[in-house]
C-alpha positions as YAML, in Angstrom:
chain: A
units: angstrom
residues:
- id: 1
  name: MET
  ca: [6.76, 32.48, -25.51]
- id: 2
  name: GLU
  ca: [5.99, 35.53, -23.44]
- id: 3
  name: LEU
  ca: [2.41, 37.54, -23.85]
- id: 4
  name: ARG
  ca: [5.01, 40.71, -23.55]
- id: 5
  name: GLN
  ca: [6.99, 39.53, -26.89]
- id: 6
  name: LEU
  ca: [4.13, 38.88, -29.16]
- id: 7
  name: GLU
  ca: [2.97, 43.01, -27.46]
- id: 8
  name: TYR
  ca: [6.36, 44.67, -28.82]
- id: 9
  name: PHE
  ca: [6.31, 42.47, -31.99]
- id: 10
  name: VAL
  ca: [2.76, 43.93, -33.09]
- id: 11
  name: ALA
  ca: [3.86, 46.55, -31.26]
- id: 12
  name: VAL
  ca: [6.70, 47.16, -33.92]
- id: 13
  name: VAL
  ca: [5.42, 46.01, -36.90]
- id: 14
  name: ASP
  ca: [3.06, 49.22, -36.11]
- id: 15
  name: GLU
  ca: [5.12, 51.67, -36.11]
- id: 16
  name: ALA
  ca: [7.76, 50.22, -38.40]
- id: 17
  name: ASN
  ca: [10.82, 50.96, -35.97]
- id: 18
  name: PHE
  ca: [11.89, 50.06, -32.41]
- id: 19
  name: THR
  ca: [12.22, 53.54, -31.21]
- id: 20
  name: ARG
  ca: [8.74, 54.49, -31.88]
- id: 21
  name: ALA
  ca: [7.52, 51.21, -31.01]
- id: 22
  name: ALA
  ca: [9.16, 51.92, -27.14]
- id: 23
  name: GLU
  ca: [8.13, 54.77, -26.88]
- id: 24
  name: ARG
  ca: [4.20, 53.52, -27.20]
- id: 25
  name: LEU
  ca: [5.41, 50.92, -24.54]
- id: 26
  name: HIS
  ca: [7.36, 53.62, -22.37]
- id: 27
  name: VAL
  ca: [10.05, 51.02, -22.08]
- id: 28
  name: ALA
  ca: [13.50, 51.44, -23.18]
- id: 29
  name: GLN
  ca: [14.37, 50.46, -27.44]
- id: 30
  name: PRO
  ca: [17.02, 47.23, -26.58]
- id: 31
  name: GLY
  ca: [14.88, 46.30, -24.24]
- id: 32
  name: VAL
  ca: [12.34, 45.73, -27.21]
- id: 33
  name: SER
  ca: [14.88, 44.57, -29.83]
- id: 34
  name: ALA
  ca: [16.24, 41.73, -27.06]
- id: 35
  name: GLN
  ca: [12.78, 40.51, -26.50]
- id: 36
  name: ILE
  ca: [11.62, 40.41, -30.17]
- id: 37
  name: LYS
  ca: [14.87, 38.27, -30.74]
- id: 38
  name: ARG
  ca: [14.11, 36.41, -27.70]
- id: 39
  name: LEU
  ca: [11.25, 35.15, -29.54]
- id: 40
  name: GLU
  ca: [13.16, 34.74, -32.90]
- id: 41
  name: ARG
  ca: [14.94, 31.52, -31.40]
- id: 42
  name: GLU
  ca: [12.55, 30.52, -29.26]
- id: 43
  name: LEU
  ca: [10.27, 30.13, -33.19]
- id: 44
  name: GLY
  ca: [13.39, 29.45, -35.27]
- id: 45
  name: GLN
  ca: [12.51, 32.26, -37.40]
- id: 46
  name: GLU
  ca: [12.75, 35.75, -38.18]
- id: 47
  name: LEU
  ca: [10.06, 37.73, -37.98]
- id: 48
  name: LEU
  ca: [11.13, 40.98, -38.87]
- id: 49
  name: ASP
  ca: [12.88, 42.06, -41.44]
- id: 50
  name: ARG
  ca: [15.97, 44.87, -40.32]
- id: 51
  name: SER
  ca: [17.52, 45.79, -43.01]
- id: 52
  name: GLY
  ca: [15.47, 48.87, -45.01]
- id: 53
  name: ARG
  ca: [14.61, 52.52, -43.15]
- id: 54
  name: THR
  ca: [11.80, 50.75, -41.81]
- id: 55
  name: VAL
  ca: [10.77, 47.61, -39.99]
- id: 56
  name: ARG
  ca: [8.73, 45.09, -42.05]
- id: 57
  name: PRO
  ca: [7.45, 41.76, -41.37]
- id: 58
  name: THR
  ca: [8.98, 38.66, -42.49]
- id: 59
  name: GLU
  ca: [7.20, 36.12, -44.27]
- id: 60
  name: ALA
  ca: [6.95, 34.53, -40.62]
- id: 61
  name: GLY
  ca: [5.53, 37.51, -39.48]
- id: 62
  name: ARG
  ca: [3.58, 38.09, -41.60]
- id: 63
  name: ALA
  ca: [1.77, 34.60, -40.76]
- id: 64
  name: VAL
  ca: [2.79, 35.30, -36.56]
- id: 65
  name: LEU
  ca: [0.96, 38.49, -36.49]
- id: 66
  name: PRO
  ca: [-2.88, 37.50, -36.55]
- id: 67
  name: HIS
  ca: [-1.94, 34.89, -33.74]
- id: 68
  name: ALA
  ca: [-0.36, 37.34, -31.90]
- id: 69
  name: ARG
  ca: [-2.76, 40.19, -32.33]
- id: 70
  name: ALA
  ca: [-5.62, 37.60, -31.57]
- id: 71
  name: ALA
  ca: [-3.71, 36.35, -28.21]
- id: 72
  name: LEU
  ca: [-3.64, 39.97, -26.73]
- id: 73
  name: ALA
  ca: [-6.86, 40.96, -27.00]
- id: 74
  name: SER
  ca: [-7.89, 37.72, -25.54]
- id: 75
  name: VAL
  ca: [-5.99, 38.95, -22.47]
- id: 76
  name: ASP
  ca: [-7.65, 42.46, -22.69]
- id: 77
  name: SER
  ca: [-11.29, 40.28, -22.97]
- id: 78
  name: VAL
  ca: [-9.89, 38.62, -19.46]
- id: 79
  name: ARG
  ca: [-9.62, 41.42, -18.11]
- id: 80
  name: ASP
  ca: [-13.03, 43.02, -19.26]
- id: 81
  name: VAL
  ca: [-14.43, 39.87, -17.99]
- id: 82
  name: VAL
  ca: [-12.92, 40.01, -14.14]
- id: 83
  name: ASP
  ca: [-13.20, 44.04, -14.60]
- id: 84
  name: ALA
  ca: [-17.52, 43.18, -15.04]
- id: 85
  name: LEU
  ca: [-17.53, 40.41, -12.10]
- id: 86
  name: LYS
  ca: [-15.55, 43.58, -10.21]
- id: 87
  name: GLY
  ca: [-18.21, 46.28, -11.56]
- id: 88
  name: LEU
  ca: [-14.96, 47.57, -12.70]
- id: 89
  name: VAL
  ca: [-14.87, 49.62, -15.93]
- id: 90
  name: ARG
  ca: [-12.20, 50.06, -18.26]
- id: 91
  name: GLY
  ca: [-12.10, 51.86, -21.71]
- id: 92
  name: SER
  ca: [-12.22, 55.75, -23.52]
- id: 93
  name: VAL
  ca: [-15.21, 57.03, -23.49]
- id: 94
  name: SER
  ca: [-15.82, 60.71, -26.00]
- id: 95
  name: VAL
  ca: [-18.08, 63.67, -24.45]
- id: 96
  name: GLY
  ca: [-19.09, 67.21, -26.51]
- id: 97
  name: MET
  ca: [-20.01, 69.95, -24.87]
- id: 98
  name: VAL
  ca: [-21.82, 72.83, -27.15]
- id: 99
  name: THR
  ca: [-19.24, 75.82, -26.91]
- id: 100
  name: ALA
  ca: [-19.92, 77.55, -23.84]
- id: 101
  name: CYS
  ca: [-22.16, 75.33, -21.96]
- id: 102
  name: ALA
  ca: [-21.94, 75.91, -18.29]
- id: 103
  name: SER
  ca: [-23.94, 72.84, -17.59]
- id: 104
  name: ALA
  ca: [-23.29, 71.38, -13.68]
- id: 105
  name: ASP
  ca: [-25.35, 68.41, -14.82]
- id: 106
  name: LEU
  ca: [-22.26, 67.17, -17.03]
- id: 107
  name: THR
  ca: [-19.45, 68.63, -15.04]
- id: 108
  name: ASP
  ca: [-21.52, 66.01, -12.14]
- id: 109
  name: LEU
  ca: [-21.86, 63.90, -14.30]
- id: 110
  name: LEU
  ca: [-18.27, 63.24, -15.42]
- id: 111
  name: ALA
  ca: [-17.30, 63.41, -12.23]
- id: 112
  name: ARG
  ca: [-19.75, 61.16, -10.87]
- id: 113
  name: LEU
  ca: [-18.60, 58.32, -13.93]
- id: 114
  name: HIS
  ca: [-14.74, 58.69, -12.89]
- id: 115
  name: LEU
  ca: [-15.19, 58.51, -8.91]
- id: 116
  name: ARG
  ca: [-17.05, 55.13, -9.79]
- id: 117
  name: HIS
  ca: [-14.66, 54.12, -12.41]
- id: 118
  name: PRO
  ca: [-11.69, 55.44, -12.17]
- id: 119
  name: GLY
  ca: [-9.46, 52.95, -15.12]
- id: 120
  name: LEU
  ca: [-11.59, 55.20, -17.76]
- id: 121
  name: ASP
  ca: [-9.94, 57.99, -19.85]
- id: 122
  name: ILE
  ca: [-12.77, 60.59, -20.99]
- id: 123
  name: SER
  ca: [-12.23, 63.54, -23.36]
- id: 124
  name: LEU
  ca: [-14.00, 65.95, -23.85]
- id: 125
  name: ALA
  ca: [-14.47, 68.63, -26.88]
- id: 126
  name: GLU
  ca: [-17.05, 71.76, -27.49]
- id: 127
  name: ASP
  ca: [-18.16, 72.43, -30.76]
- id: 128
  name: ASP
  ca: [-21.94, 73.77, -31.46]
- id: 129
  name: SER
  ca: [-24.76, 71.90, -31.66]
- id: 130
  name: ARG
  ca: [-25.30, 71.11, -35.10]
- id: 131
  name: ASN
  ca: [-21.66, 69.26, -35.67]
- id: 132
  name: LEU
  ca: [-22.15, 67.73, -32.08]
- id: 133
  name: LEU
  ca: [-25.42, 66.02, -32.79]
- id: 134
  name: ALA
  ca: [-23.78, 64.95, -36.33]
- id: 135
  name: GLY
  ca: [-21.24, 63.66, -34.76]
- id: 136
  name: VAL
  ca: [-23.10, 61.51, -31.51]
- id: 137
  name: ALA
  ca: [-25.14, 60.51, -34.90]
- id: 138
  name: ASP
  ca: [-21.98, 58.58, -36.76]
- id: 139
  name: GLY
  ca: [-19.77, 57.56, -33.32]
- id: 140
  name: THR
  ca: [-17.26, 60.34, -32.97]
- id: 141
  name: PHE
  ca: [-19.24, 61.36, -29.65]
- id: 142
  name: ASP
  ca: [-20.40, 58.63, -27.43]
- id: 143
  name: ILE
  ca: [-22.53, 61.42, -25.54]
- id: 144
  name: ALA
  ca: [-23.33, 65.00, -25.89]
- id: 145
  name: VAL
  ca: [-24.88, 68.23, -24.55]
- id: 146
  name: VAL
  ca: [-26.73, 70.36, -26.95]
- id: 147
  name: GLY
  ca: [-29.13, 73.12, -27.83]
- id: 148
  name: VAL
  ca: [-31.84, 71.94, -29.26]
- id: 149
  name: ALA
  ca: [-34.82, 73.49, -30.82]
- id: 150
  name: GLY
  ca: [-37.54, 70.91, -32.13]
- id: 151
  name: GLU
  ca: [-37.23, 67.05, -32.50]
- id: 152
  name: LEU
  ca: [-34.30, 64.55, -32.47]
- id: 153
  name: PRO
  ca: [-32.62, 63.38, -35.62]
- id: 154
  name: GLU
  ca: [-33.98, 58.97, -35.39]
- id: 155
  name: GLY
  ca: [-31.55, 56.73, -33.87]
- id: 156
  name: LEU
  ca: [-30.59, 58.89, -30.61]
- id: 157
  name: GLU
  ca: [-31.80, 59.46, -27.59]
- id: 158
  name: SER
  ca: [-31.69, 62.48, -24.87]
- id: 159
  name: ARG
  ca: [-32.54, 63.39, -21.04]
- id: 160
  name: VAL
  ca: [-33.60, 66.95, -21.46]
- id: 161
  name: ILE
  ca: [-31.41, 69.22, -19.21]
- id: 162
  name: THR
  ca: [-33.20, 72.61, -19.33]
- id: 163
  name: ASP
  ca: [-35.85, 73.71, -20.73]
- id: 164
  name: GLU
  ca: [-36.90, 77.85, -21.34]
- id: 165
  name: ARG
  ca: [-38.52, 80.30, -23.53]
- id: 166
  name: LEU
  ca: [-36.10, 82.49, -25.55]
- id: 167
  name: VAL
  ca: [-37.05, 86.26, -25.08]
- id: 168
  name: ALA
  ca: [-35.49, 89.68, -25.12]
- id: 169
  name: GLY
  ca: [-33.16, 91.72, -22.88]
- id: 170
  name: VAL
  ca: [-32.21, 95.51, -23.90]
- id: 171
  name: ALA
  ca: [-30.98, 97.98, -21.57]
- id: 172
  name: ALA
  ca: [-32.59, 100.44, -19.52]
- id: 173
  name: ASN
  ca: [-32.46, 102.98, -22.21]
- id: 174
  name: HIS
  ca: [-33.32, 101.02, -25.17]
- id: 175
  name: PRO
  ca: [-36.83, 102.32, -27.01]
- id: 176
  name: LEU
  ca: [-37.76, 99.28, -26.50]
- id: 177
  name: ALA
  ca: [-37.56, 99.24, -22.64]
- id: 178
  name: GLU
  ca: [-41.85, 100.12, -22.51]
- id: 179
  name: ARG
  ca: [-42.56, 97.03, -24.15]
- id: 180
  name: ASP
  ca: [-43.05, 93.77, -22.03]
- id: 181
  name: THR
  ca: [-44.03, 92.30, -25.12]
- id: 182
  name: LEU
  ca: [-42.80, 91.42, -29.36]
- id: 183
  name: PRO
  ca: [-43.90, 89.74, -31.88]
- id: 184
  name: PHE
  ca: [-41.34, 87.79, -33.40]
- id: 185
  name: ALA
  ca: [-42.86, 89.45, -36.60]
- id: 186
  name: GLU
  ca: [-40.55, 92.39, -35.51]
- id: 187
  name: LEU
  ca: [-37.15, 91.41, -35.21]
- id: 188
  name: GLY
  ca: [-36.73, 92.01, -38.80]
- id: 189
  name: THR
  ca: [-36.22, 95.21, -38.31]
- id: 190
  name: ARG
  ca: [-34.08, 95.19, -35.13]
- id: 191
  name: SER
  ca: [-30.68, 95.38, -34.36]
- id: 192
  name: VAL
  ca: [-30.21, 91.56, -32.88]
- id: 193
  name: ILE
  ca: [-27.73, 90.19, -30.49]
- id: 194
  name: CYS
  ca: [-27.27, 86.69, -30.02]
- id: 195
  name: LEU
  ca: [-25.30, 82.96, -30.75]
- id: 196
  name: PRO
  ca: [-23.88, 82.27, -34.00]
- id: 197
  name: SER
  ca: [-25.74, 79.74, -35.96]
- id: 198
  name: GLY
  ca: [-25.58, 75.93, -35.08]
- id: 199
  name: THR
  ca: [-27.02, 76.52, -32.11]
- id: 200
  name: GLY
  ca: [-29.67, 75.27, -30.73]
- id: 201
  name: ILE
  ca: [-31.06, 79.28, -29.19]
- id: 202
  name: ARG
  ca: [-29.90, 80.65, -32.56]
- id: 203
  name: THR
  ca: [-31.93, 77.51, -34.48]
- id: 204
  name: CYS
  ca: [-34.75, 78.19, -32.43]
- id: 205
  name: LEU
  ca: [-34.41, 82.28, -33.07]
- id: 206
  name: ASP
  ca: [-34.13, 81.24, -36.25]
- id: 207
  name: ALA
  ca: [-37.04, 79.03, -36.80]
- id: 208
  name: ALA
  ca: [-39.49, 80.79, -34.97]
- id: 209
  name: CYS
  ca: [-38.47, 84.33, -36.92]
- id: 210
  name: ALA
  ca: [-38.67, 81.81, -40.21]
- id: 211
  name: ALA
  ca: [-42.70, 81.03, -39.19]
- id: 212
  name: VAL
  ca: [-43.68, 84.58, -39.62]
- id: 213
  name: GLY
  ca: [-41.84, 84.63, -42.54]
- id: 214
  name: VAL
  ca: [-39.04, 87.33, -41.02]
- id: 215
  name: ALA
  ca: [-35.63, 86.84, -41.34]
- id: 216
  name: PRO
  ca: [-34.22, 88.29, -37.52]
- id: 217
  name: THR
  ca: [-31.66, 91.35, -37.86]
- id: 218
  name: VAL
  ca: [-28.49, 90.51, -36.59]
- id: 219
  name: ALA
  ca: [-25.99, 93.28, -35.62]
- id: 220
  name: LEU
  ca: [-23.88, 90.66, -33.68]
- id: 221
  name: GLU
  ca: [-23.03, 87.30, -32.56]
- id: 222
  name: ALA
  ca: [-21.00, 85.84, -29.86]
- id: 223
  name: SER
  ca: [-20.27, 82.19, -28.39]
- id: 224
  name: ASN
  ca: [-20.77, 82.86, -24.65]
- id: 225
  name: LEU
  ca: [-24.00, 84.36, -23.47]
- id: 226
  name: GLY
  ca: [-22.09, 86.53, -21.71]
- id: 227
  name: ILE
  ca: [-21.11, 88.75, -24.23]
- id: 228
  name: ILE
  ca: [-24.68, 88.93, -25.27]
- id: 229
  name: VAL
  ca: [-25.60, 90.64, -22.09]
- id: 230
  name: SER
  ca: [-22.84, 92.88, -21.90]
- id: 231
  name: LEU
  ca: [-23.13, 93.23, -25.70]
- id: 232
  name: ALA
  ca: [-27.37, 94.33, -24.76]
- id: 233
  name: ALA
  ca: [-26.47, 96.37, -21.46]
- id: 234
  name: GLN
  ca: [-24.37, 98.50, -23.68]
- id: 235
  name: GLY
  ca: [-27.27, 99.65, -25.78]
- id: 236
  name: LEU
  ca: [-25.61, 98.02, -28.67]
- id: 237
  name: GLY
  ca: [-28.71, 95.95, -29.68]
- id: 238
  name: MET
  ca: [-31.83, 93.74, -28.27]
- id: 239
  name: ALA
  ca: [-30.05, 90.25, -26.98]
- id: 240
  name: VAL
  ca: [-32.49, 87.25, -27.76]
- id: 241
  name: ILE
  ca: [-31.83, 84.45, -24.66]
- id: 242
  name: PRO
  ca: [-33.12, 82.59, -22.37]
- id: 243
  name: GLU
  ca: [-35.13, 83.81, -20.23]
- id: 244
  name: SER
  ca: [-32.42, 82.32, -17.14]
- id: 245
  name: ALA
  ca: [-29.56, 85.10, -19.15]
- id: 246
  name: VAL
  ca: [-32.18, 88.01, -18.93]
- id: 247
  name: GLY
  ca: [-29.82, 88.84, -15.97]
- id: 248
  name: GLN
  ca: [-30.09, 93.48, -15.13]
- id: 249
  name: LEU
  ca: [-31.35, 93.30, -19.01]
- id: 250
  name: HIS
  ca: [-34.70, 94.44, -19.14]
- id: 251
  name: ARG
  ca: [-37.05, 91.49, -20.58]
- id: 252
  name: ILE
  ca: [-39.34, 91.23, -23.31]
- id: 253
  name: ASN
  ca: [-41.58, 87.94, -23.70]
- id: 254
  name: LEU
  ca: [-41.30, 86.80, -27.29]
- id: 255
  name: GLU
  ca: [-44.08, 86.19, -28.91]
- id: 256
  name: PRO
  ca: [-45.54, 83.37, -29.79]
- id: 257
  name: GLU
  ca: [-43.92, 81.79, -27.73]
- id: 258
  name: ALA
  ca: [-40.72, 79.66, -28.45]
- id: 259
  name: ARG
  ca: [-38.65, 77.12, -26.24]
- id: 260
  name: SER
  ca: [-35.08, 75.76, -26.45]
- id: 261
  name: ARG
  ca: [-33.76, 72.93, -24.37]
- id: 262
  name: LEU
  ca: [-30.75, 71.75, -23.71]
- id: 263
  name: GLU
  ca: [-29.68, 67.66, -23.96]
- id: 264
  name: MET
  ca: [-27.76, 64.67, -23.70]
- id: 265
  name: VAL
  ca: [-27.80, 63.31, -26.11]
- id: 266
  name: TRP
  ca: [-26.32, 59.97, -26.90]
- id: 267
  name: ARG
  ca: [-27.41, 57.18, -29.50]
- id: 268
  name: ALA
  ca: [-30.29, 55.03, -28.63]
- id: 269
  name: CYS
  ca: [-28.52, 51.79, -29.73]
- id: 270
  name: GLY
  ca: [-25.26, 49.83, -31.64]
- id: 271
  name: GLY
  ca: [-22.05, 50.49, -31.31]
- id: 272
  name: LYS
  ca: [-21.10, 51.48, -27.43]
- id: 273
  name: ASN
  ca: [-18.36, 50.64, -25.63]
- id: 274
  name: PRO
  ca: [-18.58, 49.40, -21.97]
- id: 275
  name: ALA
  ca: [-17.11, 52.83, -21.00]
- id: 276
  name: ALA
  ca: [-19.83, 54.78, -23.01]
- id: 277
  name: SER
  ca: [-22.89, 52.22, -21.67]
- id: 278
  name: ALA
  ca: [-21.65, 53.26, -17.79]
- id: 279
  name: LEU
  ca: [-21.20, 56.94, -18.53]
- id: 280
  name: ILE
  ca: [-25.30, 56.31, -20.49]
- id: 281
  name: ASP
  ca: [-26.56, 54.53, -17.42]
- id: 282
  name: LEU
  ca: [-26.05, 57.73, -14.89]
- id: 283
  name: ALA
  ca: [-27.53, 59.68, -17.99]
- id: 284
  name: ARG
  ca: [-30.66, 58.07, -18.04]
- id: 285
  name: SER
  ca: [-30.46, 58.04, -14.11]
- id: 286
  name: ALA
  ca: [-30.14, 60.97, -13.18]
- id: 287
  name: PRO
  ca: [-32.76, 62.92, -12.20]
- id: 288
  name: VAL
  ca: [-33.30, 66.40, -13.86]
- id: 289
  name: SER
  ca: [-32.37, 69.60, -12.24]
...
């Protein structure tokens, strides 16, 4: 009996089809059939019912299946132990990133993870901060870069990447271009250009306005800070952005001061696979920019 035969048997049961199992295993379909027939001859029992449109395990096959899965899992565990002794990590890690994020910290982190553990599969997805925080909490993401305005949800840890004041930016010919400060209370009567709901910066804006009893008059929304600045530069309204994004716009300090943070976030404990643990260890040890 060979491990390969057990692997082929489990794949056929999972896929209920020889052809799909062969595709999953990246081998020719006749080879899968031949190896399973050899296994059946050795055991003296048919393990698969091939009479229907889909392949199903026989009574003997159902009895063998959990043992086959356990044997394959044991082999994987042996590989993990040896890899740990070598300082290697295998598996997959899922990373989330707030839409239009341009953080060099994240790209550097993933590059160092790949260099240290080249056998890892890394997936990356964009979303707004609200959905990313929920995804980290429920295990959809192992780690995410999010915009944060207040306290993190319970059970999450983080490392701050940036911590900036929220300011306004207007074109040189805008009526407010003579102002250096502006109370948040006035944003209820101004045409505001900002990020959409669910982003950390927008959450910070909404919270600061709510604290003084107004709602911002949002004229335009965009998920890219560069577009927001460009729209403001064309005189279409007042951009509410982090201070580092002001560029050529006239800067106006919003009062009282409100700050928006970009953070790497992960679950504080539990449910972390070795790949996720390797990434989180790198995030914890990375210098703050």
